[in-house]
A tleap script that builds the chain and sets N, CA, C and O, in Angstrom:
source leaprc.protein.ff14SB
mol = sequence {
  NMET GLU ILE THR VAL SER LEU PHE TYR HIE
  LEU LYS GLU LYS ALA GLY VAL ASP SER LEU
  LYS MET GLN ILE GLU ASP GLY ALA THR ILE
  ARG ASP ILE LYS ASN THR LEU GLU LEU GLN
  TYR PRO ALA LEU ARG THR HIE LEU ASP ASN
  VAL LEU ILE LEU MET ASN GLN GLN ILE VAL
  LEU ASP GLU ASP ARG ILE LYS ASN LYS SER
  HIE ILE GLN PHE LEU THR PRO VAL GLY GLY
  CGLY
}
set mol.1.N position { 0.851 -1.224 0.285 }
set mol.1.CA position { 0.025 0.100 0.068 }
set mol.1.C position { 0.757 1.019 0.254 }
set mol.1.O position { 1.808 0.844 0.871 }
set mol.2.N position { 0.303 2.578 -0.362 }
set mol.2.CA position { 1.003 3.884 -0.513 }
set mol.2.C position { -0.148 4.731 0.204 }
set mol.2.O position { -1.327 5.051 0.056 }
set mol.3.N position { 1.139 4.926 1.240 }
set mol.3.CA position { 0.438 6.603 2.095 }
set mol.3.C position { 0.874 7.189 1.486 }
set mol.3.O position { 1.543 6.895 0.495 }
set mol.4.N position { 0.521 8.568 2.061 }
set mol.4.CA position { 1.913 10.060 2.431 }
set mol.4.C position { 1.489 10.112 3.892 }
set mol.4.O position { 0.630 9.913 4.750 }
set mol.5.N position { 2.451 10.435 3.627 }
set mol.5.CA position { 3.044 11.360 5.631 }
set mol.5.C position { 3.560 12.660 5.474 }
set mol.5.O position { 4.690 12.953 5.083 }
set mol.6.N position { 2.364 13.656 5.911 }
set mol.6.CA position { 3.206 15.397 6.632 }
set mol.6.C position { 3.347 15.093 7.602 }
set mol.6.O position { 2.703 14.352 8.344 }
set mol.7.N position { 4.785 15.993 7.780 }
set mol.7.CA position { 4.613 15.948 9.107 }
set mol.7.C position { 5.490 18.567 9.615 }
set mol.7.O position { 6.108 19.464 9.041 }
set mol.8.N position { 4.905 18.329 10.756 }
set mol.8.CA position { 4.901 19.807 11.031 }
set mol.8.C position { 5.551 20.819 11.729 }
set mol.8.O position { 6.161 20.268 12.646 }
set mol.9.N position { 5.640 21.426 11.744 }
set mol.9.CA position { 5.981 22.053 13.254 }
set mol.9.C position { 7.741 21.855 13.490 }
set mol.9.O position { 8.478 22.250 12.586 }
set mol.10.N position { 8.225 21.351 14.497 }
set mol.10.CA position { 9.194 21.259 14.605 }
set mol.10.C position { 9.743 19.320 13.906 }
set mol.10.O position { 10.839 18.860 13.586 }
set mol.11.N position { 8.620 18.835 13.933 }
set mol.11.CA position { 8.523 17.286 13.486 }
set mol.11.C position { 9.974 17.398 11.835 }
set mol.11.O position { 11.048 16.848 11.593 }
set mol.12.N position { 9.214 18.283 11.234 }
set mol.12.CA position { 9.673 18.265 10.645 }
set mol.12.C position { 10.489 19.263 9.677 }
set mol.12.O position { 10.205 19.633 8.538 }
set mol.13.N position { 12.109 19.730 10.873 }
set mol.13.CA position { 13.193 20.242 11.153 }
set mol.13.C position { 13.654 19.687 10.775 }
set mol.13.O position { 14.065 19.644 9.616 }
set mol.14.N position { 13.876 18.489 12.278 }
set mol.14.CA position { 13.645 17.126 13.392 }
set mol.14.C position { 14.593 15.981 11.516 }
set mol.14.O position { 15.746 15.561 11.419 }
set mol.15.N position { 13.529 15.901 10.557 }
set mol.15.CA position { 13.442 14.996 9.984 }
set mol.15.C position { 14.165 16.037 8.748 }
set mol.15.O position { 15.271 15.816 8.255 }
set mol.16.N position { 13.605 16.769 8.519 }
set mol.16.CA position { 14.894 17.814 6.753 }
set mol.16.C position { 13.304 17.715 5.872 }
set mol.16.O position { 13.139 18.081 4.709 }
set mol.17.N position { 12.646 17.349 6.433 }
set mol.17.CA position { 11.708 16.569 4.878 }
set mol.17.C position { 9.992 17.406 5.508 }
set mol.17.O position { 10.114 17.931 6.614 }
set mol.18.N position { 8.921 17.485 5.029 }
set mol.18.CA position { 7.339 18.143 5.512 }
set mol.18.C position { 7.013 17.171 4.636 }
set mol.18.O position { 6.263 17.774 3.868 }
set mol.19.N position { 7.073 16.270 4.322 }
set mol.19.CA position { 6.209 15.344 3.176 }
set mol.19.C position { 6.940 13.659 2.937 }
set mol.19.O position { 8.114 13.653 2.568 }
set mol.20.N position { 6.670 13.126 3.019 }
set mol.20.CA position { 7.241 12.192 2.036 }
set mol.20.C position { 5.812 10.504 1.298 }
set mol.20.O position { 4.677 10.414 1.765 }
set mol.21.N position { 6.204 9.779 0.499 }
set mol.21.CA position { 5.610 8.553 0.271 }
set mol.21.C position { 6.388 7.339 0.748 }
set mol.21.O position { 7.527 6.926 0.530 }
set mol.22.N position { 5.255 6.871 1.556 }
set mol.22.CA position { 6.108 5.693 2.242 }
set mol.22.C position { 4.952 3.732 1.753 }
set mol.22.O position { 3.869 3.292 2.140 }
set mol.23.N position { 5.794 3.323 0.996 }
set mol.23.CA position { 4.991 1.631 0.867 }
set mol.23.C position { 4.778 1.443 2.511 }
set mol.23.O position { 5.681 1.781 3.276 }
set mol.24.N position { 3.531 0.885 3.002 }
set mol.24.CA position { 3.519 0.101 4.276 }
set mol.24.C position { 2.867 -1.752 3.659 }
set mol.24.O position { 1.890 -1.576 2.930 }
set mol.25.N position { 3.070 -2.666 3.752 }
set mol.25.CA position { 2.200 -4.318 3.803 }
set mol.25.C position { 0.909 -3.688 3.983 }
set mol.25.O position { 0.732 -2.470 3.977 }
set mol.26.N position { -0.049 -4.635 4.155 }
set mol.26.CA position { -1.385 -4.493 4.457 }
set mol.26.C position { -0.976 -4.794 5.381 }
set mol.26.O position { 0.045 -5.427 5.651 }
set mol.27.N position { -2.400 -3.995 6.494 }
set mol.27.CA position { -2.617 -4.422 8.087 }
set mol.27.C position { -1.536 -3.770 8.485 }
set mol.27.O position { -0.800 -4.517 9.129 }
set mol.28.N position { -0.998 -2.343 8.339 }
set mol.28.CA position { -0.022 -1.810 8.996 }
set mol.28.C position { -0.347 -0.670 10.137 }
set mol.28.O position { -1.146 0.138 9.664 }
set mol.29.N position { 0.081 -0.296 11.715 }
set mol.29.CA position { -1.003 0.052 12.267 }
set mol.29.C position { 0.035 1.438 12.066 }
set mol.29.O position { 0.986 1.320 11.294 }
set mol.30.N position { -0.185 2.731 12.782 }
set mol.30.CA position { 0.288 3.878 13.109 }
set mol.30.C position { 0.731 3.406 14.032 }
set mol.30.O position { 0.584 4.616 14.205 }
set mol.31.N position { 1.172 2.872 14.920 }
set mol.31.CA position { 2.749 2.136 15.330 }
set mol.31.C position { 3.780 1.674 14.744 }
set mol.31.O position { 4.905 1.322 15.099 }
set mol.32.N position { 3.193 1.735 13.756 }
set mol.32.CA position { 4.340 0.547 12.768 }
set mol.32.C position { 4.714 1.742 12.108 }
set mol.32.O position { 5.874 1.533 11.753 }
set mol.33.N position { 4.279 3.236 11.630 }
set mol.33.CA position { 4.727 3.738 11.046 }
set mol.33.C position { 5.091 4.412 11.706 }
set mol.33.O position { 5.901 4.984 10.977 }
set mol.34.N position { 5.181 4.994 12.854 }
set mol.34.CA position { 5.886 5.631 13.951 }
set mol.34.C position { 7.172 5.378 14.020 }
set mol.34.O position { 7.965 6.312 14.133 }
set mol.35.N position { 7.650 3.904 13.956 }
set mol.35.CA position { 8.912 2.778 14.269 }
set mol.35.C position { 9.567 3.017 12.715 }
set mol.35.O position { 10.787 2.923 12.582 }
set mol.36.N position { 8.886 3.263 11.798 }
set mol.36.CA position { 9.663 2.969 10.008 }
set mol.36.C position { 9.740 4.880 10.106 }
set mol.36.O position { 10.809 5.335 9.699 }
set mol.37.N position { 9.052 5.572 10.435 }
set mol.37.CA position { 9.815 6.956 10.653 }
set mol.37.C position { 11.528 7.517 11.769 }
set mol.37.O position { 12.615 8.094 11.765 }
set mol.38.N position { 10.583 6.794 12.492 }
set mol.38.CA position { 11.611 6.392 13.674 }
set mol.38.C position { 13.346 5.843 13.291 }
set mol.38.O position { 14.307 6.188 13.980 }
set mol.39.N position { 13.438 5.028 12.179 }
set mol.39.CA position { 14.601 4.177 11.434 }
set mol.39.C position { 14.825 4.919 10.472 }
set mol.39.O position { 16.000 4.784 10.132 }
set mol.40.N position { 14.169 5.804 9.715 }
set mol.40.CA position { 14.390 6.142 8.494 }
set mol.40.C position { 15.145 7.963 9.249 }
set mol.40.O position { 16.177 8.388 8.730 }
set mol.41.N position { 14.678 8.534 10.058 }
set mol.41.CA position { 14.883 9.691 11.024 }
set mol.41.C position { 14.689 9.946 12.194 }
set mol.41.O position { 13.767 10.402 12.870 }
set mol.42.N position { 16.617 9.260 12.491 }
set mol.42.CA position { 16.952 9.153 13.999 }
set mol.42.C position { 16.762 9.949 15.076 }
set mol.42.O position { 16.670 9.619 16.259 }
set mol.43.N position { 16.688 11.533 14.347 }
set mol.43.CA position { 15.860 12.739 15.382 }
set mol.43.C position { 14.493 13.242 15.526 }
set mol.43.O position { 14.130 14.388 15.789 }
set mol.44.N position { 13.698 12.039 15.278 }
set mol.44.CA position { 12.397 11.657 15.481 }
set mol.44.C position { 12.455 11.311 16.132 }
set mol.44.O position { 11.456 11.587 16.797 }
set mol.45.N position { 13.649 10.147 17.081 }
set mol.45.CA position { 12.960 9.191 18.354 }
set mol.45.C position { 12.225 10.587 19.762 }
set mol.45.O position { 12.299 11.767 20.104 }
set mol.46.N position { 11.731 9.593 19.998 }
set mol.46.CA position { 10.924 10.425 20.778 }
set mol.46.C position { 10.618 12.178 20.999 }
set mol.46.O position { 10.797 12.971 21.924 }
set mol.47.N position { 10.043 12.262 19.550 }
set mol.47.CA position { 9.577 13.255 19.149 }
set mol.47.C position { 7.662 12.948 18.689 }
set mol.47.O position { 6.688 13.701 18.693 }
set mol.48.N position { 7.804 11.795 18.416 }
set mol.48.CA position { 6.714 10.805 18.192 }
set mol.48.C position { 5.498 11.180 19.127 }
set mol.48.O position { 4.684 12.103 19.150 }
set mol.49.N position { 5.749 9.997 19.927 }
set mol.49.CA position { 5.580 9.955 21.353 }
set mol.49.C position { 3.763 10.817 21.452 }
set mol.49.O position { 2.796 10.260 20.931 }
set mol.50.N position { 3.619 12.300 22.258 }
set mol.50.CA position { 3.154 12.892 22.699 }
set mol.50.C position { 3.026 13.676 21.024 }
set mol.50.O position { 3.455 14.813 21.224 }
set mol.51.N position { 2.804 13.614 20.164 }
set mol.51.CA position { 1.990 14.184 19.163 }
set mol.51.C position { 0.276 14.092 18.902 }
set mol.51.O position { -0.243 13.368 19.751 }
set mol.52.N position { -0.631 14.623 17.990 }
set mol.52.CA position { -1.500 14.211 17.186 }
set mol.52.C position { -1.598 13.627 16.226 }
set mol.52.O position { -1.148 14.355 15.341 }
set mol.53.N position { -1.979 12.558 15.748 }
set mol.53.CA position { -2.243 11.905 14.338 }
set mol.53.C position { -3.526 11.690 13.910 }
set mol.53.O position { -4.431 11.105 14.506 }
set mol.54.N position { -3.541 12.540 12.145 }
set mol.54.CA position { -4.581 11.708 11.856 }
set mol.54.C position { -4.550 11.602 10.683 }
set mol.54.O position { -3.892 12.312 9.922 }
set mol.55.N position { -5.336 10.600 10.354 }
set mol.55.CA position { -5.618 9.724 9.341 }
set mol.55.C position { -6.655 10.608 8.228 }
set mol.55.O position { -7.698 11.093 8.666 }
set mol.56.N position { -6.346 10.741 7.035 }
set mol.56.CA position { -7.913 11.095 6.749 }
set mol.56.C position { -8.502 12.621 7.053 }
set mol.56.O position { -9.575 12.932 6.534 }
set mol.57.N position { -8.121 13.134 7.508 }
set mol.57.CA position { -8.562 13.912 8.853 }
set mol.57.C position { -9.272 14.026 10.100 }
set mol.57.O position { -9.734 14.959 10.758 }
set mol.58.N position { -9.189 12.386 10.245 }
set mol.58.CA position { -9.741 12.131 11.460 }
set mol.58.C position { -8.786 11.460 12.522 }
set mol.58.O position { -8.455 10.282 12.390 }
set mol.59.N position { -8.374 12.195 13.526 }
set mol.59.CA position { -8.082 11.644 15.311 }
set mol.59.C position { -7.789 10.102 15.053 }
set mol.59.O position { -8.801 9.438 14.826 }
set mol.60.N position { -6.062 9.126 15.046 }
set mol.60.CA position { -6.056 8.283 15.226 }
set mol.60.C position { -5.699 7.753 16.220 }
set mol.60.O position { -5.663 8.518 17.184 }
set mol.61.N position { -5.289 6.321 16.493 }
set mol.61.CA position { -4.318 5.632 17.780 }
set mol.61.C position { -3.385 5.093 17.255 }
set mol.61.O position { -3.421 4.819 16.055 }
set mol.62.N position { -1.897 4.697 18.344 }
set mol.62.CA position { -1.416 4.152 17.181 }
set mol.62.C position { -1.801 2.335 17.389 }
set mol.62.O position { -0.728 1.742 17.271 }
set mol.63.N position { -2.488 1.737 17.545 }
set mol.63.CA position { -2.816 1.260 17.170 }
set mol.63.C position { -4.377 0.378 16.277 }
set mol.63.O position { -5.098 -0.615 16.371 }
set mol.64.N position { -4.085 2.001 15.186 }
set mol.64.CA position { -5.228 1.812 14.386 }
set mol.64.C position { -4.818 1.405 12.931 }
set mol.64.O position { -4.111 2.190 12.300 }
set mol.65.N position { -5.115 0.528 12.504 }
set mol.65.CA position { -5.097 0.039 11.359 }
set mol.65.C position { -4.717 1.846 9.895 }
set mol.65.O position { -4.941 3.056 9.934 }
set mol.66.N position { -4.183 1.023 9.053 }
set mol.66.CA position { -4.144 2.032 7.731 }
set mol.66.C position { -5.052 1.748 7.097 }
set mol.66.O position { -5.601 0.666 6.889 }
set mol.67.N position { -5.322 3.146 6.625 }
set mol.67.CA position { -5.877 2.052 5.043 }
set mol.67.C position { -4.907 2.502 3.256 }
set mol.67.O position { -4.052 3.387 3.277 }
set mol.68.N position { -5.161 1.928 2.232 }
set mol.68.CA position { -4.728 2.237 1.523 }
set mol.68.C position { -4.772 3.619 0.957 }
set mol.68.O position { -5.891 4.132 0.946 }
set mol.69.N position { -3.392 4.600 0.301 }
set mol.69.CA position { -3.858 5.938 -0.218 }
set mol.69.C position { -4.091 6.995 0.965 }
set mol.69.O position { -4.215 8.210 0.813 }
set mol.70.N position { -4.129 6.163 2.386 }
set mol.70.CA position { -4.280 7.295 3.590 }
set mol.70.C position { -3.284 9.010 3.499 }
set mol.70.O position { -2.213 9.026 2.892 }
set mol.71.N position { -3.813 10.251 4.149 }
set mol.71.CA position { -2.937 10.444 3.926 }
set mol.71.C position { -2.702 10.879 5.375 }
set mol.71.O position { -3.326 11.819 5.868 }
set mol.72.N position { -1.319 9.809 6.383 }
set mol.72.CA position { -1.386 11.208 8.019 }
set mol.72.C position { -0.253 11.738 8.148 }
set mol.72.O position { 0.801 11.753 7.511 }
set mol.73.N position { -0.821 12.364 9.490 }
set mol.73.CA position { 0.099 13.482 9.610 }
set mol.73.C position { -0.203 13.864 10.709 }
set mol.73.O position { -1.303 14.268 11.087 }
set mol.74.N position { 1.673 13.658 11.842 }
set mol.74.CA position { 1.854 14.199 12.753 }
set mol.74.C position { 2.147 15.945 12.779 }
set mol.74.O position { 2.979 16.733 12.328 }
set mol.75.N position { 1.055 15.969 13.506 }
set mol.75.CA position { 1.114 17.831 14.667 }
set mol.75.C position { 1.361 17.206 15.694 }
set mol.75.O position { 1.184 16.076 16.147 }
set mol.76.N position { 2.072 18.713 16.156 }
set mol.76.CA position { 2.521 18.558 17.614 }
set mol.76.C position { 2.145 19.481 18.398 }
set mol.76.O position { 2.424 20.662 18.187 }
set mol.77.N position { 1.349 19.007 19.579 }
set mol.77.CA position { 1.185 19.908 20.082 }
set mol.77.C position { 1.469 21.465 19.956 }
set mol.77.O position { 2.589 21.933 19.748 }
set mol.78.N position { -0.104 22.465 20.163 }
set mol.78.CA position { 0.603 24.162 20.317 }
set mol.78.C position { -0.137 24.221 21.687 }
set mol.78.O position { -1.142 23.578 21.990 }
set mol.79.N position { 0.678 25.283 22.606 }
set mol.79.CA position { 0.154 25.760 23.476 }
set mol.79.C position { 0.186 26.656 23.332 }
set mol.79.O position { 0.917 26.932 22.380 }
set mol.80.N position { -0.590 28.094 24.143 }
set mol.80.CA position { -1.238 29.292 24.125 }
set mol.80.C position { -1.611 29.340 25.354 }
set mol.80.O position { -1.756 28.403 26.139 }
set mol.81.N position { -1.766 30.449 25.515 }
set mol.81.CA position { -2.430 31.133 26.879 }
set mol.81.C position { -2.927 32.871 27.260 }
set mol.81.O position { -3.407 33.148 28.359 }
savepdb mol mol.pdb
quit
């Protein structure tokens, strides 16, 4: 399956890319994508633990399975006040 992954804010700075295409196996989960990203971009280690993850504009969790042609977005929390 092919998916698109987008990284925002400091995640794209750490990885040096803001968007990439990935080939994944059927049945892959969000956790699998995180593991793959951390292997390809070691600077992301520990930075993907506390992020908001969207798949096709819906919030997902680590155990959710990825659908073919999905757009996965990793967003960091934004503080304010």
